[in-house]
C-alpha positions, -999 to +999 in steps of 0.1 A: -024+893-361+007+882-341-001+845-351-003+851-388+035+849-394+036+813-379+018+801-411+047+816-432+072+799-409+056+765-410+052+766-448+090+768-451+095+737-429+098+706-450+079+681-428+044+678-442+017+653-449+011+647-486-025+641-496-035+619-526-038+650-548-001+657-540-010+687-519+013+691-489-001+702-455+015+704-421-008+727-402-042+743-399-045+777-382-075+798-374-071+827-349-053+810-320-063+774-327-034+755-343-033+719-355-001+703-368+002+674-392+031+650-398+035+616-413+060+604-387+066+612-350+100+629-356+083+651-382+056+663-358+083+670-332+102+692-357+070+712-363+063+715-326+099+728-319+095+753-348+063+766-332+080+767-298+109+788-311+084+812-328+063+814-296+093+823-275+103+850-300+069+868-297+066+861-260+037+837-263+033+809-237+020+774-246-011+763-229-002+728-219-036+719-206-051+725-241-026+705-261-026+669-271-013+645-298-031+617-316-016+591-339-035+574-367-024+547-391-048+538-419-077+554-401-071+537-367-058+551-335-023+539-326-004+548-295+031+563-299+036+579-266+039+615-254+061+641-271+088+658-251+095+695-255+130+711-252+121+724-217+113+688-206+076+693-205+054+668-223+025+669-247+003+640-237-013+616-261-050+611-261-065+579-247-090+559-266-120+575-248-106+610-249-111+638-275-097+673-282-115+705-293-106+724-325-126+754-334-152+745-308-157+710-322-148+678-303-126+655-324-104+624-321-100+600-350-132+616-363-156+643-353-175+633-322-210+637-337-232+624-309-213+642-282-214+675-301-251+671-309-260+665-273-238+695-262-253+719-287-288+708-281-285+712-243-271+747-247-297+756-272-326+746-249-309+763-220-308+796-239-342+792-254-357+788-219-338+818-206-347+843-232-385+845-224-377+852-188-361+885-198-395+900-205-385+914-239-411+927-263-423+904-290-400+917-317-369+918-294-378+883-281-375+869-317-343+888-323-328+874-291-336+838-301-322+843-336-289+858-324-283+840-291-299+805-296-302+797-333-267+809-340-254+778-321-265+757-350-251+781-376-215+776-363-213+738-367-235+735-399-217+714-425-195+698-399-220+683-375-243+660-395-279+667-384-308+647-398-339+664-411-360+649-383-337+662-356-338+697-369-376+697-373-380+684-338-359+714-325-381+738-344-412+723-329-396+724-295-388+761-301-424+769-309-437+749-279-414+768-255-425+801-270-461+791-265-455+780-229-440+815-221-468+833-240-445+844-268-466+826-294-503+819-297-512+781-297-532+786-329-507+808-347-499+800-383-467+781-384-455+794-417-461+830-407-437+825-377-408+822-401-417+849-425-397+882-423-412+909-402-413+934-431-434+909-450-459+905-422-444+876-404-427+871-370-392+868-383-381+837-364-352+818-379-358+781-385-331+759-372-336+735-401-334+763-427-304+779-410-284+746-410-294+738-446-283+773-458-250+772-440-243+736-451-247+745-488-227+777-485-197+777-508-176+790-480-181+758-460-154+732-465-159+697-450-127+687-431-116+652-438-089+634-419-059+617-438-056+580-434-021+580-417-012+610-396+003+624-364-016+654-351-010+679-325-037+702-315-029+734-295 
């Protein structure tokens, strides 16, 4: 709640990036993740100083290790150097092979699709292998997988571009691991596994169906990057 007023403050600041539809944007804020946009370096510096003043007023301290700047001109990364704060500390600029994280998603000039896919898949398999070792009952086992493992794919759906084949492979991997840990009979009907429990099924959430559902939800908005922009992620 203490971060909400910063949106009001930034909206009153003139520096902003104007999109093709004439909409002006100079920041994105969700919880404590803030991303600033400016067309020129001096504009982004003005926005940063505004946030710094606001932060000092509410007693918030900048996390320098989580901040970075990135400069793009016509869709290509262009170096413009670090940005100096009034207290003589610097916000470093990302190198070509570096990325930053915003809302849990790794980005640079674009979303790092392959890196995010590998990271999510690795964590999903790790959780999937850990759940059966908890010796939960059959019903609780399915619930744990749905809440703790499948939810990883719900978060990035619509942002991370999964192929149908990749998602189907994950569902097969899920059933295979459940069979290995005696949570699913080798000859069980595959369709019944994904039917709700109150309808006679097992109630397992399909990774493929989960991603498809979230991707087509009207609440999901695909984030596109402007062609020329200075950004600062905090």
